[in-house]
N, C-alpha and C positions, 0 to 999 in steps of 0.2 A: 503494498498500500504506500501511495507517495500522500504524504502527511505537508498540506498548504495553510497557513495561519492566516484569516483576515485581521482585515486593523481591529478590529474588536477583541483578540485577546480571548482566548480561551476555544474562538472557535473555527475550527477547519472546513474550508476543502479536500475532500480524500478520493484520489485518482489511484485507480488502479494500476497497481502490477500485472500487468498483463504477461505471461509465459503466452508464447505462444509457436504450436506446432504444425502438422499436417492437418490435424485433427480440430481447430481452430485458436482456441485459447485457456489458461486457467487461467484464475486470478484471489487470492484472498478475500474476502471481503472488509473480513470483521478477525479481531486477533486480540483477544485481550491484552498481552504482552505489549503490545506494540499502540493501541489506547495509554497502555499506563506509562510507557517510554516517553510518551508525547504530555505526559500530566493529567491525561483525559479520566475521567472516570469510566470506567468500562462495565456495564452493570444495565442486566437490561430484565427488565418486571415484563413487559410485556411487549409483544408484535405487531402491528397497527398492520391495516391497509386502508385505502381509499380509493374509491374509484369513482371520476368524475366522468360524467355524458357527455356534457356542452363546455364547449371551450369559453373561454368567460370566466369560467367555477370559480369564485373565490373560500378559501380556505383560512379564516385566523380573523385578527391576531392574536392567537391564545398562548396563556400561561396557567402553573398553578403553582402559587407562593408555599414557603416552608413552611411545615417539614416535610412539606410534598411535590417541592420544585423538581421537574423532572429535564433531564438531560435527554434528548432524541439525535437518532441518526437516521439519516430523511434519505430516500430514493430515489428515483423515480421508473417506474420498470416498462412502462410503455406510452408512448406520448411526451412529453416533455410540461415541468412544469417553472415559474421564476419563482424561487425560493424566497422571503426575505426575512430577515431575524433583525431585530431589538433588544440592544443591551438596555436591561434594566436593577442593572447593580451599581446600585446610589453612589458607590465608593468608589466607580469606576471612570476613570478618568473621556470614557466613551461610552458615559449614561445617556441614555434614547438615541444615541446614533447607530443606525443601520446598516445591512450588507442584503444585497441582494444576488442570487448564485442561480443561471439558468443550467435544471436538471432534465436529465433527460434519455430517453432507453438508448441510444445511439454513446452520449460519455462514457455512462454507470457511474457517473461521480454521485457522492452522497456527500449530505450536510453536517458536522457537528455541532449539535446546538449545545449549549454549556444550559444547567438549570439556571433559573432568573432568568430567562431570556426572554419575549416571545418572538413565536413564530408563526407564519400562515402563506399558502403560496397561491397564487392563479394557474390555471391547466394553461397552459397557449394551444391546445389542438381537442379536440373533440375524442374521446374515449379513454382520459391520460387517467393511468394507476400510481399509487406512491405506495410505499412499504417506510414501515419507520419503525424502529426499536425504542422502547423506550423505558428510562432509566428510574421509574417509578406508575404507584400504579396510577390508574384514574381515580380523581378523588376528590365529586364533587365540592365539597364541602370549601373547596382550596380552589378552585377552580375560578378564572378570570381569564379577563382579556381585554387589547386594545381593539379601536375603533379602526379599519383600513383606510379611513380617507377621513383620519386625523391630520390637522392641517399639521400643526404644531409637529408631526413626526415626519410629513414632506414625503410620505409613501410613492412612490411611483410608481404602477400598474402599467401594463404594456399595455391593455383591452378591455373594454369596456362591463362592468360587469353585470351576467350572463345571470347566473346564480348564485345567491349567495344566503346561508341560510337565515331565519328569523333571530335565534339565539346570536349569532356572528354581528348583524347586523343594530342589535341592540345593542352593543357595547360603550359605553360611554367615551364623552371626550375624557382623554386625559388629565385637564384640568380641571374635571370634578374629582377624579380618582389621585392622584399624581402625588396627595398626601398621603394615601392608606397604601398606595406601589410601595415609598419611599419606605415607610417604615417598616412596611412587612415583608419585602427584597433584602433589608440588612444586614450585613452579614451576619449582627446576634441573634437573627431570627433565622438565618438561614442556617445557626448552628447549633441553633437548640434543637 
């Protein structure tokens, strides 16, 4: 695996290190030791698959508060997505900054999303599938999110939103929840 750290620190784009022969190729997609060597938390509590029938479908911006904060390893297995993550660590010099990465079935790249980050993506074509391994169990009482169109975040989605869940559409703007986000995402809370 080839790890490339993003400007957000602790978030990585992970490309396959393909070993090719007449059969095709072989590549390791996950290795606890390699993740640990890069300072990442190699825990998988759940593995999820999401299918998006329509181009423009948007999922996000999701996160869970500590102590149920999730790390994620996201890969697009069919079609293509634009994946965006937002740093919600109040102590971080990149607090509220974001990174966007195109993941698709051709590049087979993955995005490692650390704990205390918001995550969302948009399907760039019809019939797009994603697979993601999550480091914590889904905990409804810890679940929250940011609006995908919050002007304070300045997220640039490449397509008009064709489908979004009512739950994701109902997320409140950052100015209404930022005090709670800072308090609950603090290192002290994360360590609890």
